[in-house]
C-alpha positions as CSV (number, residue, x, y, z in Angstrom):
1,X,7.7,13.6,-84.9
2,X,10.1,11.0,-83.8
3,X,12.4,11.6,-80.8
4,X,15.5,9.7,-80.1
5,X,16.9,9.2,-76.6
6,X,20.3,8.3,-75.2
7,X,18.9,7.3,-71.8
8,X,19.8,3.9,-70.6
9,X,16.9,2.1,-68.9
10,X,17.4,0.0,-65.7
11,X,16.6,-3.2,-67.7
12,X,19.4,-2.3,-70.2
13,X,21.8,-1.7,-67.4
14,X,21.0,-5.0,-65.8
15,X,21.5,-6.8,-69.1
16,X,25.0,-5.2,-69.2
17,X,26.0,-6.6,-65.8
18,X,27.8,-9.9,-65.6
19,X,25.4,-12.7,-64.5
20,X,27.3,-13.6,-61.4
21,X,26.9,-10.1,-60.0
22,X,23.2,-9.7,-61.1
23,X,21.9,-11.9,-58.3
24,X,23.9,-9.9,-55.7
25,X,22.6,-6.5,-56.8
26,X,19.0,-7.9,-56.9
27,X,19.3,-9.2,-53.3
28,X,20.8,-5.9,-52.1
29,X,18.1,-3.9,-53.7
30,X,15.4,-6.0,-52.0
31,X,17.1,-5.4,-48.6
32,X,17.4,-1.7,-49.1
33,X,13.9,-1.2,-50.3
34,X,12.1,-3.2,-47.6
35,X,14.3,-2.8,-44.5
36,X,16.7,0.1,-44.7
37,X,14.4,2.8,-46.1
38,X,11.5,2.0,-43.7
39,X,13.9,2.0,-40.7
40,X,15.0,5.6,-41.4
41,X,11.5,6.8,-42.0
42,X,10.4,5.7,-38.5
43,X,9.9,8.5,-35.9
44,X,12.5,8.4,-33.2
45,X,10.1,7.4,-30.4
46,X,9.5,4.1,-32.2
47,X,12.8,2.9,-30.9
48,X,11.6,2.9,-27.3
49,X,10.5,-0.4,-26.0
50,X,6.7,-0.6,-25.8
51,X,5.4,-2.6,-22.8
52,X,2.9,-5.3,-23.2
53,X,-0.6,-4.0,-22.3
54,X,-2.5,-6.5,-20.2
55,X,-6.0,-6.2,-18.8
56,X,-4.4,-5.5,-15.4
57,X,-2.5,-2.5,-16.9
58,X,-5.8,-1.1,-18.4
59,X,-7.3,-1.2,-14.9
60,X,-4.5,0.9,-13.6
61,X,-2.2,-1.8,-12.2
62,X,1.3,-3.0,-13.3
63,X,1.9,-6.6,-14.3
64,X,4.7,-7.1,-11.7
65,X,4.9,-8.6,-8.2
66,X,6.5,-5.8,-6.3
67,X,4.2,-2.8,-6.8
68,X,7.2,-0.8,-8.0
69,X,8.6,0.7,-11.2
70,X,12.3,0.2,-12.1
71,X,14.5,3.1,-11.1
72,X,11.6,5.2,-9.8
73,X,12.2,6.7,-6.3
74,X,10.4,9.2,-4.2
75,X,12.0,11.5,-1.7
76,X,10.0,12.5,1.5
77,X,10.7,14.0,4.9
78,X,9.4,12.1,7.9
79,X,10.2,12.8,11.5
80,X,13.3,14.9,10.6
81,X,14.7,12.3,8.3
82,X,14.9,12.3,4.5
83,X,13.8,9.0,3.1
84,X,14.2,7.9,-0.5
85,X,11.4,5.4,-1.2
86,X,11.4,2.9,-4.0
87,X,8.4,0.8,-3.0
88,X,5.4,0.8,-0.7
89,X,4.2,-2.5,0.8
90,X,0.6,-3.0,-0.4
91,X,-1.5,-5.2,-2.6
92,X,0.6,-6.1,-5.6
93,X,-2.4,-5.9,-8.0
94,X,-2.9,-2.2,-7.3
95,X,-1.3,0.8,-9.1
96,X,2.5,1.2,-8.9
97,X,4.2,3.8,-6.7
98,X,5.1,5.8,-9.9
99,X,1.4,5.8,-11.1
100,X,0.2,6.8,-7.7
101,X,2.5,9.8,-7.4
102,X,2.5,11.2,-10.9
103,X,0.1,14.1,-11.6
104,X,-2.6,13.2,-14.2
105,X,-1.3,14.1,-17.7
106,X,-4.8,15.5,-18.6
107,X,-5.5,17.1,-15.3
108,X,-6.2,20.6,-16.5
109,X,-9.9,20.3,-16.0
110,X,-11.0,20.2,-12.4
111,X,-12.7,17.2,-11.1
112,X,-15.4,17.2,-8.3
113,X,-15.9,14.8,-5.5
114,X,-18.9,14.7,-3.1
115,X,-18.2,13.3,0.3
116,X,-20.5,12.6,3.2
117,X,-17.7,10.9,5.1
118,X,-14.8,12.3,7.1
119,X,-12.9,13.1,3.9
120,X,-13.0,16.8,3.2
121,X,-11.2,19.4,1.0
122,X,-8.4,19.5,3.5
123,X,-7.5,15.9,2.7
124,X,-6.2,17.1,-0.7
125,X,-3.2,18.7,1.1
126,X,-0.8,16.0,-0.2
127,X,-1.9,16.4,-3.9
128,X,-3.1,19.9,-4.8
129,X,-1.6,19.5,-8.2
130,X,-4.0,16.6,-8.9
131,X,-6.7,19.3,-9.4
132,X,-9.8,18.1,-7.6
133,X,-12.3,19.9,-5.4
134,X,-14.1,18.1,-2.5
135,X,-17.6,19.1,-1.5
136,X,-19.3,18.1,1.8
137,X,-22.7,19.2,0.5
138,X,-24.2,18.7,-2.9
139,X,-24.2,21.5,-5.4
140,X,-27.0,21.2,-8.1
141,X,-24.8,23.0,-10.6
142,X,-22.0,20.5,-10.3
143,X,-21.6,17.1,-12.0
144,X,-19.7,14.9,-9.6
145,X,-17.0,12.6,-10.9
146,X,-17.0,10.5,-7.7
147,X,-19.1,10.3,-4.5
148,X,-18.2,8.9,-1.1
149,X,-21.0,7.4,1.1
150,X,-23.6,9.2,-1.0
151,X,-26.7,7.7,-2.5
152,X,-28.9,8.8,-5.4
153,X,-26.3,10.9,-7.2
154,X,-25.3,10.0,-10.7
155,X,-21.5,9.6,-10.9
156,X,-18.7,7.6,-12.4
157,X,-17.3,6.2,-9.1
158,X,-19.5,5.3,-6.1
159,X,-17.2,4.7,-3.1
160,X,-18.0,3.6,0.5
161,X,-15.8,4.7,3.4
162,X,-15.2,3.3,6.8
163,X,-12.1,2.8,9.0
164,X,-13.9,0.3,11.3
165,X,-13.8,-3.4,10.7
166,X,-16.9,-5.1,9.1
167,X,-17.8,-6.4,12.6
168,X,-18.1,-2.8,13.9
169,X,-19.5,-0.9,11.0
170,X,-22.7,-0.6,9.1
171,X,-23.8,-3.4,6.7
172,X,-22.9,-2.6,3.1
173,X,-24.1,-5.9,1.8
174,X,-27.0,-4.6,-0.3
175,X,-25.2,-1.6,-1.7
176,X,-23.7,-1.1,-5.1
177,X,-20.2,0.3,-5.0
178,X,-17.2,0.6,-7.3
179,X,-14.6,0.5,-4.5
180,X,-13.8,1.2,-0.9
181,X,-11.7,4.0,0.7
182,X,-10.5,2.7,4.0
183,X,-8.0,0.3,5.5
184,X,-8.3,-2.4,2.8
185,X,-5.3,-2.6,0.5
186,X,-7.1,-4.3,-2.3
187,X,-8.6,-1.0,-3.4
188,X,-7.0,1.6,-5.8
189,X,-8.0,4.3,-3.2
190,X,-6.9,2.4,-0.1
191,X,-6.5,4.7,2.9
192,X,-4.6,2.8,5.6
193,X,-3.7,4.0,9.1
194,X,0.0,3.7,8.1
195,X,2.3,2.0,5.7
196,X,5.8,0.5,5.3
197,X,8.1,1.8,2.6
198,X,11.2,0.0,1.2
199,X,14.1,2.4,0.9
200,X,16.4,2.9,-2.1
201,X,19.3,4.0,0.3
202,X,20.0,1.7,3.2
203,X,20.6,3.2,6.7
204,X,23.1,2.3,9.4
205,X,21.6,0.2,12.1
206,X,23.0,2.4,14.9
207,X,21.4,5.5,13.3
208,X,17.9,4.0,13.5
209,X,17.9,2.0,16.8
210,X,18.9,3.4,20.2
211,X,21.0,0.4,21.2
212,X,21.9,1.8,24.6
213,X,18.2,2.4,25.4
214,X,17.3,-1.1,24.3
215,X,19.9,-2.6,26.6
216,X,18.6,-0.6,29.5
217,X,14.9,-1.7,29.1
218,X,13.5,-3.5,32.2
219,X,9.8,-4.0,31.6
220,X,8.0,-6.8,29.8
221,X,5.0,-5.7,27.6
222,X,2.5,-2.9,27.5
223,X,-1.2,-2.9,26.4
224,X,-3.3,0.2,25.9
225,X,-6.9,-0.9,25.7
226,X,-10.3,0.7,25.8
227,X,-12.7,-2.2,24.8
228,X,-12.6,-5.1,27.2
229,X,-14.8,-7.6,25.5
230,X,-14.1,-8.2,21.8
231,X,-14.9,-10.7,19.0
232,X,-11.1,-11.3,18.5
233,X,-11.0,-12.6,22.1
234,X,-7.7,-10.8,22.6
235,X,-8.4,-10.3,26.3
236,X,-8.4,-14.0,26.8
237,X,-5.0,-14.4,25.1
238,X,-3.5,-11.6,27.1
239,X,-4.8,-13.0,30.3
240,X,-3.0,-16.3,29.6
241,X,0.2,-14.6,28.4
242,X,0.4,-12.7,31.8
243,X,1.4,-16.1,33.4
244,X,4.7,-15.9,31.6
245,X,5.7,-12.2,31.3
246,X,4.7,-9.0,33.1
247,X,2.1,-6.9,31.1
248,X,1.2,-3.4,32.0
249,X,-2.4,-3.0,31.0
250,X,-3.5,0.7,30.8
251,X,-6.8,2.4,29.8
252,X,-10.4,1.5,30.4
253,X,-9.6,-2.2,31.0
254,X,-6.6,-1.6,33.3
255,X,-4.8,1.2,35.1
256,X,-6.1,4.7,34.2
257,X,-3.9,6.5,31.7
258,X,-4.7,9.9,30.2
259,X,-4.6,10.0,26.4
260,X,-1.3,11.4,25.3
261,X,0.2,11.3,28.8
262,X,3.6,10.1,29.8
263,X,2.1,6.8,30.9
264,X,1.6,5.8,27.3
265,X,5.4,5.7,26.7
266,X,6.7,2.3,25.8
267,X,10.4,3.3,26.0
268,X,11.1,1.0,28.9
269,X,9.1,-1.9,27.6
270,X,10.3,-4.7,25.3
271,X,6.9,-5.5,23.7
272,X,3.7,-3.8,22.8
273,X,0.4,-5.7,22.3
274,X,-1.0,-4.3,19.0
275,X,-3.9,-6.6,19.1
276,X,-7.1,-5.5,17.3
277,X,-10.7,-5.9,18.5
278,X,-11.5,-7.8,15.2
279,X,-9.7,-10.3,13.1
280,X,-10.5,-9.2,9.6
281,X,-8.7,-8.9,6.2
282,X,-6.2,-6.1,6.3
283,X,-7.6,-4.6,9.5
284,X,-4.5,-2.9,11.0
285,X,-5.0,0.3,13.0
286,X,-3.0,2.8,14.9
287,X,-2.4,0.1,17.5
288,X,0.4,-1.2,15.2
289,X,1.2,1.7,12.9
290,X,1.1,4.4,15.6
291,X,2.2,2.8,18.8
292,X,3.6,-0.6,17.9
293,X,6.2,0.8,15.6
294,X,6.8,4.1,17.5
295,X,9.5,3.2,20.0
296,X,12.1,0.4,20.1
297,X,9.5,-2.2,21.1
298,X,8.5,-5.4,19.2
299,X,4.8,-5.2,18.4
300,X,2.7,-8.3,19.0
301,X,-0.3,-9.0,16.7
302,X,-2.9,-11.7,16.7
303,X,-2.5,-13.3,13.3
304,X,0.5,-13.0,11.0
305,X,-1.6,-13.5,7.8
306,X,-3.4,-10.2,8.5
307,X,-0.3,-8.1,8.5
308,X,2.5,-10.0,6.8
309,X,2.1,-8.5,3.3
310,X,2.2,-4.9,4.6
311,X,4.9,-4.8,7.3
312,X,8.7,-5.1,7.0
313,X,10.2,-8.6,7.3
314,X,10.8,-9.8,10.9
315,X,9.3,-6.7,12.4
316,X,6.4,-8.3,14.4
317,X,5.6,-11.3,16.6
318,X,2.2,-13.0,16.1
319,X,0.2,-15.1,18.6
320,X,-0.4,-17.7,15.9
321,X,3.3,-18.2,15.3
322,X,3.2,-20.6,18.2
323,X,1.6,-23.9,19.1
324,X,0.7,-22.7,22.6
325,X,0.8,-19.7,24.9
326,X,3.4,-21.5,27.0
327,X,5.7,-21.8,23.9
328,X,5.1,-18.1,23.1
329,X,5.8,-17.0,26.7
330,X,9.1,-18.9,26.8
331,X,10.2,-17.3,23.6
332,X,9.4,-13.8,24.9
333,X,11.3,-14.6,28.1
334,X,14.3,-15.5,25.9
335,X,14.1,-12.2,24.1
336,X,13.8,-10.3,27.4
337,X,17.1,-11.8,28.5
338,X,19.0,-11.9,25.2
339,X,19.4,-8.4,23.9
340,X,21.2,-9.4,20.8
341,X,18.3,-11.7,19.7
342,X,15.9,-8.9,20.7
343,X,17.8,-6.4,18.5
344,X,17.4,-8.7,15.5
345,X,13.8,-7.7,15.3
346,X,14.9,-4.2,14.3
347,X,17.3,-5.1,11.5
348,X,14.5,-4.2,9.1
349,X,15.0,-0.5,9.8
350,X,18.1,-0.5,7.7
351,X,16.1,-1.0,4.6
352,X,12.5,0.0,5.5
353,X,10.6,2.8,7.2
354,X,7.2,2.8,8.8
355,X,5.0,5.9,8.2
356,X,2.1,6.5,10.5
357,X,-0.9,8.5,9.1
358,X,-2.6,10.1,12.0
359,X,-5.6,11.4,10.1
360,X,-4.9,14.9,11.2
361,X,-2.0,16.0,9.1
362,X,-2.8,16.0,5.3
363,X,0.5,16.3,3.4
364,X,2.7,14.5,0.9
365,X,2.8,11.4,3.1
366,X,-0.9,10.8,2.1
367,X,-0.3,11.3,-1.6
368,X,-0.1,7.6,-2.5
369,X,-3.4,6.9,-0.8
370,X,-7.1,7.7,-0.2
371,X,-8.8,10.7,-1.7
372,X,-5.6,11.7,-3.6
373,X,-5.9,8.5,-5.5
374,X,-9.6,8.8,-6.0
375,X,-8.9,12.2,-7.6
376,X,-6.2,10.8,-9.8
377,X,-8.5,8.1,-11.1
378,X,-11.2,10.6,-12.1
379,X,-8.7,12.2,-14.5
380,X,-7.8,9.0,-16.4
381,X,-9.0,8.5,-19.9
382,X,-10.5,6.0,-20.3
383,X,-11.6,5.6,-16.7
384,X,-10.3,2.4,-15.1
385,X,-13.1,0.0,-14.5
386,X,-13.6,-1.1,-10.9
387,X,-16.7,-2.7,-9.4
388,X,-17.5,-4.7,-6.3
389,X,-19.9,-7.4,-7.5
390,X,-20.5,-9.2,-4.2
391,X,-20.3,-7.0,-1.1
392,X,-20.9,-9.9,1.3
393,X,-17.9,-11.7,-0.1
394,X,-15.8,-8.6,-0.5
395,X,-16.6,-7.0,2.9
396,X,-19.1,-8.6,5.3
397,X,-17.6,-12.1,5.3
398,X,-13.9,-11.2,5.7
399,X,-13.7,-11.6,9.4
400,X,-13.3,-14.5,11.8
401,X,-13.9,-15.1,15.5
402,X,-11.0,-15.3,17.8
403,X,-12.4,-18.4,19.5
404,X,-10.5,-20.9,17.4
405,X,-7.2,-19.1,18.0
406,X,-7.8,-19.0,21.8
407,X,-8.8,-22.6,21.9
408,X,-5.7,-23.7,20.0
409,X,-3.2,-21.8,22.0
410,X,-4.7,-22.5,25.4
411,X,-5.6,-26.2,25.1
412,X,-4.1,-28.6,27.6
413,X,-2.9,-32.1,27.2
């Protein structure tokens, strides 16, 4: 049986179109088929910009130079003030502030950490939502996701912990570790004595500096010290500096002063000697974070290169800023007598805050650091890869003697 049809095929229709329009319709059909239709078929999330994933990103760090994420802020309460933080001053190769503070997306399964260091379950106070449990003694029924100062336990992350400088701690040279949890900032689980934060909302100068108190100061410098002979040779530098300004030396190496007593107050002093017993990479202790930044005093450190990346701009004076102790002494004398120049060293407080971590209170201020960050890492999938391949280079050989600094600043002629 033969069927007839009145249907017009596309080829018949095209033949009926004037030639000068045929090219136009062919071109439009091509655009519609290959560009318009696929665009509308895309899921909506495809329209979001997708960041370039570099090796650094895969290891948990952002590919920026400020250790911050655009428009991300963090609200905290510190010493009765509400601070809106947009950046913390740390090693720029480490995870961003947003990464540090965000709970793991796949954190429903509890992770376990075994610690034979000072880190305990209480240290998780700033990040209970990260979902980790810290054991101080091994449990044979538990598979540990990370261990701190523990040997002979199979784990993903082997971590060494110390808050002492390499010159005053055990030798880790022959050990095999993934990372350190301590004062060093070039670790994803860094646990410093304190930190500086850049603020999203500037503050008024008169609200953060007691100008009247500063103008009524009468004393030179203070130094609280318990170790009198050190590898940094700080005692030699202070001895020479005493020739130019008055220095109240308190503690085991000076006038007795009970810990926590009124004698520790620096409110009437212009300067505080936050000089460490060792000159080592990132070695900054409570001498600076706790006392040096506590009152309206200018902290004095040994070497600017040790602290510069982690403290607010123009917030400290360093011995090695000068060509000689005499030059340094004259500058300090100038600041003693010119209160306006002295006050310039506190301008940073308008845009920065310094947060001291005393090691006793474990709250949200510790969330970007230490065991909270170790916990966060154990939840990531895939696990970021970290390994210290040369402990001598990474740890043991990161200090210097203070002899060269003393010789340079005290030479005559």
